[in-house]
C-alpha positions as CSV (number, residue, x, y, z in Angstrom):
1,M,100.9,105.1,98.9
2,P,104.3,106.1,100.0
3,S,105.6,104.4,103.0
4,R,105.7,105.7,106.5
5,A,108.1,104.1,108.8
6,G,110.5,105.3,111.5
7,N,114.2,105.4,110.9
8,P,117.1,104.7,113.3
9,P,118.0,107.4,115.7
10,T,121.2,108.4,113.9
11,A,119.2,109.2,110.7
12,L,116.2,110.2,112.5
13,L,115.8,113.6,113.7
14,A,114.5,114.6,110.3
15,P,112.7,111.3,109.8
16,A,113.2,110.7,106.0
17,R,110.0,108.9,105.2
18,P,110.4,106.7,102.2
19,F,106.9,107.8,100.9
20,R,103.9,105.9,102.3
21,S,103.4,102.6,100.1
22,I,105.4,104.0,97.5
23,A,102.5,105.4,95.6
24,A,100.0,107.7,97.2
25,A,99.7,109.8,100.3
26,L,99.5,113.3,99.3
27,L,98.4,117.4,98.6
28,L,96.2,120.4,98.8
29,A,92.8,120.2,100.4
30,G,90.1,120.6,97.8
31,G,87.1,122.4,99.2
32,L,84.4,120.2,100.6
33,G,81.9,122.9,100.9
34,G,78.3,121.7,100.5
35,L,79.2,118.0,100.3
36,P,76.8,115.8,102.2
37,V,78.1,113.8,105.2
38,H,76.7,110.3,105.9
39,A,77.7,108.6,109.1
40,Q,78.6,104.9,108.5
41,D,80.6,103.3,111.3
42,T,79.5,99.6,110.9
43,A,81.6,97.1,108.8
44,P,79.4,94.9,106.6
45,E,80.8,91.6,105.6
46,A,80.5,92.9,102.0
47,A,82.3,93.3,98.9
48,S,85.4,92.1,97.3
49,P,88.0,94.8,98.0
50,A,88.9,95.1,94.3
51,A,85.3,95.6,93.1
52,A,84.0,99.1,92.6
53,P,81.4,99.8,95.3
54,Q,77.8,99.6,94.2
55,D,76.6,101.9,96.9
56,P,79.4,103.8,98.7
57,A,77.0,105.1,101.4
58,R,76.5,101.5,102.6
59,L,80.2,100.6,103.0
60,G,81.8,100.3,106.4
61,V,85.3,101.2,107.4
62,L,86.8,97.8,106.7
63,D,85.3,97.7,103.2
64,W,86.9,101.0,102.3
65,L,90.3,100.1,103.9
66,R,90.4,96.7,102.1
67,R,89.7,98.4,98.7
68,M,92.5,101.0,99.3
69,H,94.9,98.4,100.5
70,Q,94.3,96.1,97.6
71,A,94.6,98.9,95.1
72,A,97.9,100.1,96.5
73,R,99.4,96.6,95.9
74,Q,97.7,95.7,92.5
75,T,97.6,98.9,90.5
76,S,100.4,100.0,88.1
77,Y,100.8,103.7,87.7
78,V,103.2,106.6,87.1
79,G,102.7,109.9,88.8
80,T,104.0,113.0,90.6
81,F,103.0,113.6,94.1
82,V,103.6,116.4,96.6
83,V,103.5,116.2,100.4
84,S,103.0,119.4,102.4
85,A,102.7,120.0,106.1
86,A,101.0,122.7,108.2
87,T,104.5,123.8,109.3
88,G,105.3,124.7,105.7
89,D,107.5,121.7,104.8
90,L,107.0,120.7,101.2
91,S,108.5,117.7,99.2
92,S,107.7,116.1,95.9
93,A,108.6,112.9,94.1
94,R,108.0,111.0,90.9
95,I,106.7,107.5,91.3
96,W,106.8,104.5,89.0
97,H,104.9,101.5,90.4
98,A,104.5,98.2,88.4
99,C,102.9,94.9,89.4
100,E,103.3,91.5,87.8
101,G,101.6,88.6,89.7
102,D,103.0,88.6,93.2
103,L,105.9,90.9,92.2
104,Q,105.8,94.6,93.0
105,I,108.6,96.9,91.9
106,E,108.7,100.7,92.2
107,R,111.0,103.6,91.7
108,V,110.7,106.9,93.7
109,E,112.7,109.8,92.4
110,A,113.0,112.7,94.8
111,L,112.2,116.1,93.1
112,S,113.1,118.2,96.1
113,G,116.0,118.1,98.6
114,P,119.2,116.2,97.9
115,P,119.1,113.9,94.9
116,R,118.0,110.4,95.8
117,S,116.3,107.4,94.1
118,T,114.6,104.7,96.0
119,F,113.8,101.3,94.4
120,R,111.7,98.6,96.0
121,R,111.3,95.0,94.8
122,N,108.9,93.3,97.2
123,D,110.8,93.5,100.5
124,L,114.2,94.7,99.1
125,V,114.7,98.4,99.3
126,L,117.7,100.2,97.6
127,T,118.3,103.9,98.1
128,F,120.7,105.5,95.6
129,L,122.5,108.6,97.0
130,P,124.5,109.9,94.0
131,E,126.2,112.7,95.8
132,L,127.8,110.2,98.2
133,G,128.3,107.4,95.7
134,V,126.4,105.1,98.1
135,I,123.5,102.7,97.8
136,R,121.8,101.8,101.1
137,S,120.3,98.3,101.0
138,E,117.6,97.1,103.5
139,R,115.0,94.4,103.7
140,R,111.7,95.4,105.1
141,D,109.3,92.6,106.1
142,N,106.4,95.1,106.3
143,V,106.5,97.7,103.5
144,E,103.9,100.1,104.7
145,V,101.1,101.3,102.6
146,F,98.1,103.4,103.5
147,P,96.2,101.6,104.8
148,N,98.7,99.0,105.9
149,L,96.2,96.9,107.9
150,L,99.2,95.7,109.8
151,G,99.2,94.2,113.3
152,A,95.7,94.6,114.4
153,S,92.8,92.3,113.6
154,E,90.0,93.6,111.4
155,S,87.6,93.6,114.3
156,S,90.1,95.7,116.3
157,I,90.5,98.2,113.5
158,A,86.7,98.6,113.3
159,S,86.6,99.3,117.1
160,L,89.3,102.0,116.7
161,Y,88.0,103.8,113.6
162,G,84.8,104.6,111.9
163,V,84.1,106.1,108.5
164,R,82.0,108.8,107.0
165,L,81.3,109.2,103.3
166,L,81.7,112.9,102.4
167,G,80.8,112.8,98.8
168,K,82.6,112.9,95.5
169,G,85.7,114.8,94.3
170,R,88.4,115.0,91.7
171,V,92.2,114.7,92.0
172,A,94.5,115.3,89.0
173,G,91.4,115.1,86.7
174,I,90.3,111.7,88.1
175,D,87.0,111.0,89.8
176,A,87.2,110.0,93.5
177,D,85.0,109.1,96.4
178,V,85.9,111.2,99.5
179,V,85.7,109.5,102.8
180,Q,86.8,110.4,106.3
181,I,88.4,107.8,108.6
182,V,87.4,108.9,112.1
183,P,89.3,107.7,115.2
184,R,87.3,106.7,118.2
185,D,89.8,108.1,120.7
186,D,92.6,110.8,120.9
187,L,95.5,108.4,120.6
188,R,95.5,108.4,116.8
189,F,94.9,110.8,113.9
190,G,92.0,110.9,111.6
191,Y,92.2,110.8,107.8
192,R,90.4,112.4,104.9
193,V,90.9,110.2,101.8
194,W,90.2,110.7,98.1
195,S,89.9,107.1,96.7
196,E,89.8,106.5,92.9
197,R,86.3,105.4,92.2
198,R,87.1,102.4,90.0
199,S,90.1,100.8,91.7
200,G,90.1,102.3,95.2
201,L,93.7,103.7,94.8
202,V,94.3,106.6,97.2
203,L,94.9,109.7,95.2
204,K,94.9,112.2,98.0
205,L,95.3,112.0,101.8
206,Q,94.9,114.5,104.6
207,T,96.0,113.7,108.1
208,L,93.7,115.3,110.7
209,D,94.1,116.3,114.3
210,A,91.5,116.0,117.0
211,E,90.0,119.4,116.0
212,G,89.8,118.4,112.3
213,G,92.7,120.6,111.3
214,V,95.0,119.3,108.5
215,V,98.4,118.3,110.0
216,E,99.7,117.0,106.7
217,Q,98.3,116.6,103.2
218,S,99.6,114.8,100.1
219,A,98.2,114.2,96.6
220,F,99.1,113.3,93.1
221,S,99.4,116.4,91.0
222,E,99.2,114.2,88.0
223,V,99.0,110.4,87.6
224,Q,98.5,107.8,84.8
225,L,96.7,104.8,86.0
226,D,97.2,101.3,84.5
227,A,100.4,102.7,83.0
228,P,102.2,100.3,80.5
229,L,105.2,99.8,82.8
230,Q,107.5,96.9,82.4
231,V,108.7,95.2,85.5
232,R,111.9,94.1,83.7
233,A,112.9,97.7,82.8
234,L,112.5,98.9,86.4
235,D,114.4,95.8,87.6
236,Q,117.3,96.5,85.3
237,M,117.5,100.1,86.6
238,M,117.5,98.8,90.2
239,S,120.3,96.4,89.3
240,S,122.5,99.1,87.8
241,T,124.8,99.6,90.8
242,S,128.1,100.1,89.1
243,G,130.2,103.0,90.6
244,Y,128.3,102.9,93.9
245,R,129.4,101.5,97.3
246,I,126.6,99.3,98.8
247,E,126.0,99.7,102.5
248,K,123.8,96.9,103.9
249,S,121.7,97.5,106.9
250,Q,122.6,95.1,109.7
251,L,119.3,93.8,111.1
252,R,118.7,90.8,113.3
253,R,115.3,89.6,114.2
254,T,114.7,89.4,118.0
255,T,112.0,89.8,120.6
256,A,111.5,92.6,123.2
257,E,111.5,89.9,125.9
258,A,114.9,88.6,124.8
259,E,116.3,92.1,124.8
260,G,114.9,92.8,128.3
261,W,112.0,95.2,127.4
262,A,108.3,95.2,128.0
263,L,105.4,97.5,128.3
264,K,104.0,97.8,131.8
265,A,100.6,98.5,130.3
266,P,99.5,98.2,126.6
267,V,98.8,101.4,124.7
268,P,95.2,100.9,123.6
269,G,94.8,99.5,120.1
270,F,98.5,99.1,119.3
271,K,100.0,95.6,118.9
272,P,103.7,94.7,118.5
273,V,104.5,93.7,114.9
274,S,108.3,93.3,114.8
275,C,111.5,93.7,116.8
276,Y,115.0,93.9,115.5
277,R,118.5,94.7,116.6
278,R,119.9,97.3,114.2
279,A,123.5,98.4,113.9
280,L,124.1,102.2,114.1
281,G,126.6,103.4,111.4
282,S,129.9,101.6,111.7
283,R,129.4,100.5,115.3
284,A,129.2,96.7,115.4
285,S,129.5,95.4,119.0
286,D,126.3,94.0,120.5
287,G,126.4,96.6,123.3
288,E,126.3,99.4,120.7
289,R,123.3,98.3,118.8
290,T,119.8,99.7,118.8
291,V,116.6,97.7,119.4
292,Q,113.8,98.7,117.1
293,W,110.4,97.7,118.5
294,T,107.4,98.5,116.2
295,F,103.7,98.6,117.0
296,S,100.7,99.2,114.8
297,D,96.9,99.7,115.2
298,G,96.3,98.7,111.6
299,L,96.7,102.2,110.2
300,A,99.1,104.1,112.5
301,T,102.6,102.8,113.3
302,V,104.9,103.6,116.2
303,S,108.6,102.6,116.3
304,L,110.6,102.6,119.6
305,F,114.4,102.8,119.1
306,I,116.2,101.9,122.3
307,E,120.0,102.2,122.6
308,P,122.6,102.4,125.4
309,F,122.8,106.0,126.8
310,D,125.8,107.9,125.6
311,P,126.1,111.4,127.2
312,Q,128.4,112.5,124.4
313,Q,125.9,111.6,121.6
314,A,122.5,112.0,123.2
315,G,120.6,115.2,122.4
316,P,118.1,117.0,124.6
317,E,114.9,115.3,125.8
318,T,112.3,116.7,123.5
319,V,109.2,116.3,121.2
320,M,109.6,117.3,117.6
321,Q,107.2,117.5,114.7
322,L,107.7,117.1,111.0
323,G,104.3,117.1,109.3
324,A,102.3,114.3,110.8
325,T,105.4,112.6,112.2
326,Y,106.2,113.2,115.9
327,T,109.5,112.2,117.5
328,L,110.0,111.9,121.2
329,T,113.4,111.5,122.8
330,R,113.8,110.5,126.5
331,R,116.5,109.1,128.8
332,L,115.5,105.9,130.6
333,L,117.2,105.4,133.9
334,A,118.2,101.8,134.7
335,E,120.6,99.9,136.9
336,D,122.6,98.7,133.9
337,G,123.7,102.2,132.9
338,G,120.7,103.8,131.4
339,W,119.2,103.9,127.9
340,W,118.1,106.4,125.3
341,L,114.6,106.2,123.8
342,T,113.6,107.6,120.4
343,A,109.9,107.1,119.7
344,V,108.6,107.9,116.2
345,G,105.2,107.7,114.7
346,E,102.5,109.4,112.8
347,V,100.4,109.8,115.9
348,P,99.6,112.5,118.4
349,P,102.4,113.3,120.8
350,R,100.4,112.0,123.8
351,T,100.5,108.5,122.2
352,L,104.3,108.6,122.1
353,E,104.3,109.7,125.7
354,S,102.1,106.7,126.6
355,F,104.7,104.4,125.1
356,A,107.5,106.2,126.9
357,Q,105.7,105.9,130.3
358,A,104.9,102.3,129.8
359,L,108.3,101.1,128.6
360,A,110.2,99.1,131.3
361,R,113.5,97.3,131.6
362,T,112.9,93.7,132.7
363,R,116.5,92.6,133.5
């Protein structure tokens, strides 16, 4: 599934999501009329994640999530997917995803908006921007997939989400099980997922608000599973950088404590998973760097970007929405001159507000 991670504030206010796992998070809601609903919120010890379920009605939330997660990392495929939002935003891309042992390599070619190609080889991500003649290079320790199962323990995930089997469906001509991932509080969205019956690969995903409304939906419009892709061919394309200027992201691993930040109270279910100092554009001095502190509950991710307050560059304090992604901006008053917070996540806005209220300067 295409990835879903926050971007630094300067590139942010239309958060370009490199698509969630780079292979599946996607489109139109097929009617569920008449499909039976079975509640199943327990998590049996069960089943190898890669094995097709013998009795889907007996699987718990962790069984489903393990299967989907494993399939996103082990299945080779080629497909076209479309992401649409309730606000009317629409984007599409062509995906090539190949696996060979522990190596994953993929190519995402944007079919809408400015031309761009994104390649990922394990943790190395290169984004080709032909109109600018630029390649942006970045290493990502945690390349997100849906579900990413990042940060939280399995028992924690099971305490935050349940699952309901809704029945069967078809996406792009492929048979799928349809399940709903149900949050147990209002700090996170729910999901309706079409999971390919044999492998578990997510073919279609809807993000749901507290009333069950579709905030964003994404799906393959066509896909070839177990495609005869060659890792070497994609790798050669990724290495063809002649004529481009390569811009490397300047990241340095750190801790929130070392940077002088803490949460006065935890946001329920969310655990810190990484913290970096990230250079903004051409600015290089330590005082002009942004701290990126990322949290996850195992499915949803929130990134806090904290930078020194600059009245000439800071925009208004606001909450914005792009599909299922909300962005909150807030000035933080402090004795050392003040800070600017940009909180980004595919979570309800009240969750970002909880992070903003809890964030505190410790020095």
